[in-house]
ROTIMAR-813162 format. One record per atom (N, C-alpha, C): residue number from 1; residue in one letter; atom name; x, y, z. Coordinates in Angstrom, 2 decimals. Layout:
% ROTIMAR-813162
  nr rest atom      xx      yy      zz
 NUM    A   CA       X       Y       Z
...
END
This chain:
% ROTIMAR-813162
  nr rest atom      xx      yy      zz
   1    Q    N    9.73    5.76  -25.93
   1    Q   CA    9.04    4.49  -25.86
   1    Q    C   10.07    3.37  -25.73
   2    V    N    9.93    2.59  -24.67
   2    V   CA   10.87    1.50  -24.43
   2    V    C   10.57    0.33  -25.37
   3    K    N   11.63   -0.21  -25.94
   3    K   CA   11.48   -1.34  -26.84
   3    K    C   12.64   -2.30  -26.65
   4    L    N   12.31   -3.58  -26.55
   4    L   CA   13.31   -4.65  -26.49
   4    L    C   12.97   -5.64  -27.60
   5    V    N   13.90   -5.86  -28.51
   5    V   CA   13.64   -6.73  -29.64
   5    V    C   14.64   -7.88  -29.64
   6    E    N   14.12   -9.08  -29.41
   6    E   CA   14.97  -10.27  -29.39
   6    E    C   15.05  -10.89  -30.78
   7    S    N   16.14  -11.57  -31.03
   7    S   CA   16.31  -12.33  -32.27
   7    S    C   17.30  -13.46  -32.03
   8    G    N   17.37  -14.37  -32.99
   8    G   CA   18.34  -15.45  -32.91
   8    G    C   17.77  -16.80  -32.56
   9    G    N   16.51  -16.85  -32.17
   9    G   CA   15.90  -18.13  -31.85
   9    G    C   15.84  -19.03  -33.08
  10    D    N   15.90  -20.34  -32.82
  10    D   CA   15.98  -21.25  -33.96
  10    D    C   15.61  -22.66  -33.52
  11    L    N   15.41  -23.52  -34.49
  11    L   CA   15.25  -24.96  -34.25
  11    L    C   16.63  -25.58  -34.43
  12    V    N   17.16  -26.17  -33.37
  12    V   CA   18.51  -26.72  -33.42
  12    V    C   18.49  -28.14  -32.85
  13    R    N   19.59  -28.86  -33.07
  13    R   CA   19.71  -30.22  -32.57
  13    R    C   20.45  -30.22  -31.23
  14    P    N   20.25  -31.23  -30.42
  14    P   CA   21.01  -31.35  -29.17
  14    P    C   22.50  -31.27  -29.45
  15    G    N   23.20  -30.50  -28.64
  15    G   CA   24.63  -30.30  -28.82
  15    G    C   24.98  -29.08  -29.63
  16    D    N   24.01  -28.52  -30.32
  16    D   CA   24.25  -27.31  -31.12
  16    D    C   24.37  -26.07  -30.24
  17    S    N   24.65  -24.97  -30.89
  17    S   CA   24.77  -23.68  -30.20
  17    S    C   23.77  -22.69  -30.77
  18    V    N   23.50  -21.66  -30.00
  18    V   CA   22.64  -20.58  -30.47
  18    V    C   23.09  -19.29  -29.82
  19    R    N   22.94  -18.19  -30.55
  19    R   CA   23.28  -16.87  -30.01
  19    R    C   22.06  -15.98  -30.14
  20    L    N   21.55  -15.57  -29.01
  20    L   CA   20.40  -14.68  -28.97
  20    L    C   20.87  -13.25  -28.78
  21    S    N   20.13  -12.33  -29.42
  21    S   CA   20.43  -10.91  -29.29
  21    S    C   19.19  -10.18  -28.81
  22    C    N   19.42   -9.11  -28.08
  22    C   CA   18.33   -8.25  -27.64
  22    C    C   18.78   -6.81  -27.83
  23    V    N   18.10   -6.11  -28.72
  23    V   CA   18.41   -4.71  -28.99
  23    V    C   17.41   -3.84  -28.25
  24    A    N   17.93   -2.92  -27.48
  24    A   CA   17.09   -2.06  -26.64
  24    A    C   17.06   -0.64  -27.17
  25    S    N   15.96    0.04  -26.89
  25    S   CA   15.83    1.46  -27.23
  25    S    C   14.83    2.10  -26.28
  26    G    N   14.94    3.41  -26.16
  26    G   CA   13.97    4.15  -25.36
  26    G    C   14.34    4.36  -23.90
  27    F    N   15.52    3.91  -23.51
  27    F   CA   15.97    4.14  -22.14
  27    F    C   17.51    4.12  -22.13
  28    L    N   18.07    4.54  -21.02
  28    L   CA   19.52    4.62  -20.91
  28    L    C   20.08    3.24  -20.61
  29    F    N   20.36    2.52  -21.67
  29    F   CA   20.72    1.11  -21.61
  29    F    C   21.85    0.83  -20.64
  30    S    N   22.86    1.66  -20.65
  30    S   CA   24.10    1.36  -19.91
  30    S    C   23.92    1.26  -18.41
  31    I    N   22.85    1.85  -17.87
  31    I   CA   22.68    1.83  -16.42
  31    I    C   21.68    0.77  -15.97
  32    Y    N   21.17    0.00  -16.94
  32    Y   CA   20.18   -1.01  -16.61
  32    Y    C   20.80   -2.40  -16.53
  33    R    N   20.30   -3.18  -15.60
  33    R   CA   20.58   -4.61  -15.56
  33    R    C   19.78   -5.28  -16.67
  34    M    N   20.42   -6.17  -17.40
  34    M   CA   19.76   -6.88  -18.49
  34    M    C   19.76   -8.37  -18.17
  35    S    N   18.63   -8.99  -18.45
  35    S   CA   18.48  -10.41  -18.12
  35    S    C   17.79  -11.15  -19.25
  36    W    N   18.01  -12.45  -19.26
  36    W   CA   17.27  -13.35  -20.14
  36    W    C   16.49  -14.33  -19.26
  37    Y    N   15.24  -14.47  -19.59
  37    Y   CA   14.37  -15.46  -18.97
  37    Y    C   13.92  -16.42  -20.07
  38    R    N   13.44  -17.58  -19.65
  38    R   CA   12.85  -18.49  -20.62
  38    R    C   11.61  -19.14  -20.01
  39    Q    N   10.73  -19.54  -20.91
  39    Q   CA    9.51  -20.20  -20.47
  39    Q    C    9.23  -21.39  -21.38
  40    A    N    9.26  -22.56  -20.78
  40    A   CA    8.94  -23.79  -21.51
  40    A    C    7.43  -24.01  -21.45
  41    P    N    6.90  -24.76  -22.40
  41    P   CA    5.46  -25.03  -22.40
  41    P    C    4.99  -25.64  -21.07
  42    G    N    3.98  -25.05  -20.48
  42    G   CA    3.42  -25.57  -19.23
  42    G    C    4.23  -25.27  -17.99
  43    K    N    5.28  -24.48  -18.14
  43    K   CA    6.14  -24.17  -16.98
  43    K    C    6.18  -22.67  -16.75
  44    Q    N    6.63  -22.30  -15.56
  44    Q   CA    6.78  -20.90  -15.23
  44    Q    C    8.01  -20.31  -15.90
  45    R    N    7.96  -19.02  -16.11
  45    R   CA    9.11  -18.34  -16.65
  45    R    C   10.23  -18.37  -15.61
  46    E    N   11.46  -18.64  -16.08
  46    E   CA   12.59  -18.74  -15.15
  46    E    C   13.76  -17.90  -15.65
  47    L    N   14.55  -17.42  -14.70
  47    L   CA   15.73  -16.64  -15.02
  47    L    C   16.82  -17.55  -15.57
  48    V    N   17.40  -17.14  -16.68
  48    V   CA   18.50  -17.89  -17.27
  48    V    C   19.84  -17.25  -16.91
  49    A    N   19.92  -15.94  -17.11
  49    A   CA   21.17  -15.23  -16.86
  49    A    C   20.89  -13.75  -16.72
  50    T    N   21.77  -13.07  -16.00
  50    T   CA   21.61  -11.64  -15.80
  50    T    C   22.97  -10.98  -15.80
  51    I    N   23.01   -9.73  -16.29
  51    I   CA   24.25   -8.97  -16.32
  51    I    C   23.97   -7.58  -15.79
  52    A    N   24.79   -7.17  -14.83
  52    A   CA   24.62   -5.85  -14.23
  52    A    C   25.17   -4.76  -15.15
  53    S    N   24.88   -3.53  -14.80
  53    S   CA   25.38   -2.42  -15.60
  53    S    C   26.90   -2.40  -15.64
  54    G    N   27.54   -2.90  -14.60
  54    G   CA   28.98   -2.93  -14.57
  54    G    C   29.59   -4.14  -15.26
  55    G    N   28.74   -5.07  -15.68
  55    G   CA   29.21   -6.23  -16.44
  55    G    C   29.28   -7.53  -15.67
  56    S    N   29.01   -7.51  -14.37
  56    S   CA   29.06   -8.77  -13.63
  56    S    C   27.86   -9.63  -14.02
  57    T    N   28.08  -10.92  -14.08
  57    T   CA   27.05  -11.84  -14.57
  57    T    C   26.71  -12.90  -13.53
  58    D    N   25.54  -13.46  -13.71
  58    D   CA   25.09  -14.56  -12.87
  58    D    C   24.23  -15.47  -13.74
  59    Y    N   24.34  -16.77  -13.49
  59    Y   CA   23.66  -17.75  -14.34
  59    Y    C   22.87  -18.74  -13.50
  60    A    N   21.79  -19.23  -14.08
  60    A   CA   21.06  -20.32  -13.46
  60    A    C   21.94  -21.56  -13.44
  61    E    N   21.78  -22.38  -12.42
  61    E   CA   22.59  -23.59  -12.31
  61    E    C   22.45  -24.48  -13.54
  62    S    N   21.28  -24.49  -14.12
  62    S   CA   21.01  -25.38  -15.25
  62    S    C   21.78  -25.01  -16.51
  63    V    N   22.31  -23.78  -16.58
  63    V   CA   23.03  -23.35  -17.78
  63    V    C   24.47  -22.99  -17.50
  64    K    N   24.90  -23.04  -16.26
  64    K   CA   26.29  -22.68  -15.94
  64    K    C   27.26  -23.55  -16.71
  65    G    N   28.26  -22.91  -17.29
  65    G   CA   29.25  -23.64  -18.08
  65    G    C   28.86  -23.79  -19.54
  66    R    N   27.60  -23.51  -19.85
  66    R   CA   27.11  -23.64  -21.23
  66    R    C   26.62  -22.31  -21.79
  67    C    N   26.69  -21.28  -20.99
  67    C   CA   26.02  -20.05  -21.34
  67    C    C   26.94  -18.86  -21.06
  68    T    N   26.99  -17.91  -21.98
  68    T   CA   27.75  -16.69  -21.78
  68    T    C   26.88  -15.50  -22.12
  69    L    N   26.74  -14.61  -21.15
  69    L   CA   25.94  -13.40  -21.35
  69    L    C   26.88  -12.21  -21.44
  70    S    N   26.67  -11.38  -22.42
  70    S   CA   27.52  -10.20  -22.59
  70    S    C   26.67   -9.03  -23.05
  71    R    N   27.23   -7.84  -22.91
  71    R   CA   26.52   -6.65  -23.34
  71    R    C   27.45   -5.71  -24.08
  72    D    N   26.89   -4.98  -25.02
  72    D   CA   27.61   -3.96  -25.77
  72    D    C   26.83   -2.67  -25.58
  73    D    N   27.27   -1.85  -24.66
  73    D   CA   26.53   -0.63  -24.36
  73    D    C   26.54    0.35  -25.53
  74    A    N   27.55    0.28  -26.37
  74    A   CA   27.61    1.18  -27.53
  74    A    C   26.52    0.84  -28.54
  75    K    N   26.09   -0.43  -28.53
  75    K   CA   25.07   -0.88  -29.47
  75    K    C   23.72   -1.13  -28.79
  76    N    N   23.64   -0.84  -27.51
  76    N   CA   22.40   -1.09  -26.76
  76    N    C   21.92   -2.52  -26.94
  77    T    N   22.85   -3.44  -26.88
  77    T   CA   22.53   -4.83  -27.18
  77    T    C   23.12   -5.76  -26.13
  78    V    N   22.35   -6.79  -25.82
  78    V   CA   22.83   -7.84  -24.93
  78    V    C   22.75   -9.15  -25.69
  79    Y    N   23.75  -10.00  -25.48
  79    Y   CA   23.86  -11.26  -26.20
  79    Y    C   23.84  -12.44  -25.22
  80    L    N   23.18  -13.50  -25.63
  80    L   CA   23.20  -14.74  -24.86
  80    L    C   23.69  -15.85  -25.78
  81    Q    N   24.90  -16.32  -25.50
  81    Q   CA   25.48  -17.42  -26.26
  81    Q    C   25.29  -18.71  -25.47
  82    M    N   24.66  -19.68  -26.10
  82    M   CA   24.43  -20.96  -25.44
  82    M    C   25.04  -22.08  -26.28
  83    I    N   25.78  -22.96  -25.64
  83    I   CA   26.40  -24.10  -26.32
  83    I    C   25.87  -25.40  -25.71
  84    S    N   26.19  -26.49  -26.37
  84    S   CA   25.79  -27.82  -25.88
  84    S    C   24.33  -27.86  -25.47
  85    L    N   23.49  -27.38  -26.37
  85    L   CA   22.07  -27.26  -26.05
  85    L    C   21.43  -28.62  -25.81
  86    K    N   20.47  -28.63  -24.90
  86    K   CA   19.74  -29.83  -24.53
  86    K    C   18.25  -29.63  -24.82
  87    P    N   17.50  -30.69  -24.98
  87    P   CA   16.06  -30.53  -25.21
  87    P    C   15.38  -29.70  -24.12
  88    E    N   15.88  -29.79  -22.90
  88    E   CA   15.26  -29.02  -21.80
  88    E    C   15.57  -27.53  -21.88
  89    D    N   16.39  -27.12  -22.82
  89    D   CA   16.62  -25.69  -23.07
  89    D    C   15.53  -25.09  -23.96
  90    T    N   14.66  -25.93  -24.45
  90    T   CA   13.58  -25.46  -25.32
  90    T    C   12.65  -24.51  -24.57
  91    G    N   12.28  -23.43  -25.25
  91    G   CA   11.36  -22.48  -24.66
  91    G    C   11.40  -21.15  -25.40
  92    V    N   10.54  -20.26  -24.94
  92    V   CA   10.58  -18.89  -25.45
  92    V    C   11.52  -18.10  -24.54
  93    Y    N   12.49  -17.45  -25.15
  93    Y   CA   13.48  -16.69  -24.41
  93    Y    C   13.12  -15.21  -24.48
  94    Y    N   13.05  -14.61  -23.30
  94    Y   CA   12.64  -13.21  -23.18
  94    Y    C   13.78  -12.36  -22.63
  95    C    N   13.91  -11.21  -23.20
  95    C   CA   14.85  -10.21  -22.71
  95    C    C   14.11   -9.32  -21.70
  96    Y    N   14.82   -8.96  -20.64
  96    Y   CA   14.21   -8.15  -19.58
  96    Y    C   15.21   -7.11  -19.12
  97    S    N   14.74   -5.88  -18.94
  97    S   CA   15.61   -4.82  -18.46
  97    S    C   15.01   -4.20  -17.20
  98    Q    N   15.86   -3.93  -16.25
  98    Q   CA   15.40   -3.30  -15.02
  98    Q    C   16.56   -2.57  -14.37
  99    R    N   16.30   -1.37  -13.95
  99    R   CA   17.32   -0.65  -13.22
  99    R    C   17.28   -1.11  -11.76
 100    D    N   18.43   -1.38  -11.20
 100    D   CA   18.50   -1.84   -9.80
 100    D    C   17.81   -0.82   -8.90
 101    G    N   16.89   -1.29   -8.07
 101    G   CA   16.14   -0.41   -7.18
 101    G    C   14.75   -0.09   -7.69
 102    D    N   14.52   -0.26   -8.98
 102    D   CA   13.19   -0.04   -9.53
 102    D    C   12.30   -1.24   -9.24
 103    S    N   11.00   -1.01   -9.12
 103    S   CA   10.07   -2.09   -8.78
 103    S    C    9.68   -2.93   -9.99
 104    Q    N    9.84   -2.39  -11.16
 104    Q   CA    9.48   -3.16  -12.35
 104    Q    C   10.36   -2.76  -13.52
 105    G    N   10.33   -3.62  -14.53
 105    G   CA   11.16   -3.35  -15.69
 105    G    C   10.37   -3.55  -16.98
 106    Y    N   11.12   -3.89  -18.03
 106    Y   CA   10.52   -4.00  -19.36
 106    Y    C   10.83   -5.37  -19.96
 107    W    N    9.84   -5.89  -20.69
 107    W   CA    9.99   -7.18  -21.35
 107    W    C   10.00   -7.04  -22.86
 108    G    N   10.75   -7.92  -23.50
 108    G   CA   10.65   -8.06  -24.93
 108    G    C    9.56   -9.03  -25.28
 109    Q    N    9.39   -9.28  -26.60
 109    Q   CA    8.28  -10.12  -27.05
 109    Q    C    8.65  -11.60  -27.08
 110    G    N    9.95  -11.91  -26.98
 110    G   CA   10.41  -13.28  -26.92
 110    G    C   10.86  -13.84  -28.25
 111    T    N   11.74  -14.83  -28.17
 111    T   CA   12.21  -15.55  -29.35
 111    T    C   12.26  -17.03  -29.01
 112    Q    N   11.80  -17.86  -29.94
 112    Q   CA   11.64  -19.29  -29.67
 112    Q    C   12.94  -20.05  -29.95
 113    V    N   13.35  -20.85  -28.98
 113    V   CA   14.45  -21.78  -29.16
 113    V    C   13.89  -23.19  -28.96
 114    T    N   14.07  -24.01  -29.97
 114    T   CA   13.62  -25.40  -29.88
 114    T    C   14.81  -26.32  -30.11
 115    V    N   15.04  -27.20  -29.16
 115    V   CA   16.14  -28.15  -29.25
 115    V    C   15.54  -29.54  -29.41
 116    S    N   15.72  -30.10  -30.59
 116    S   CA   15.09  -31.39  -30.88
 116    S    C   15.88  -32.12  -31.95
 117    S    N   15.94  -33.43  -31.80
 117    S   CA   16.60  -34.25  -32.82
 117    S    C   15.60  -34.68  -33.88
END
């Protein structure tokens, strides 16, 4: 049974940092691409960052320079470190896994990040 469990969401102030974690189980983590998406109230879900099985990363323009995505295949975990948070970073952050070439993947339940003064 595939499971993705996110944690680390919090209420923070502008300029603060947050580190999100996603622990995976039920599939061969090391060969899957792992991604973080976010969804703000009233908006569509958008890609924040993605990391390939080999470790190469890509980031949305809105978070470049403020965001670091990493993975620990030994722990089946992917981390999203965000610094200099802005109110527009507020949203539910979802972990997503998909093997390259597959038509669909797996979603976690999400973790809330709220950036507010």
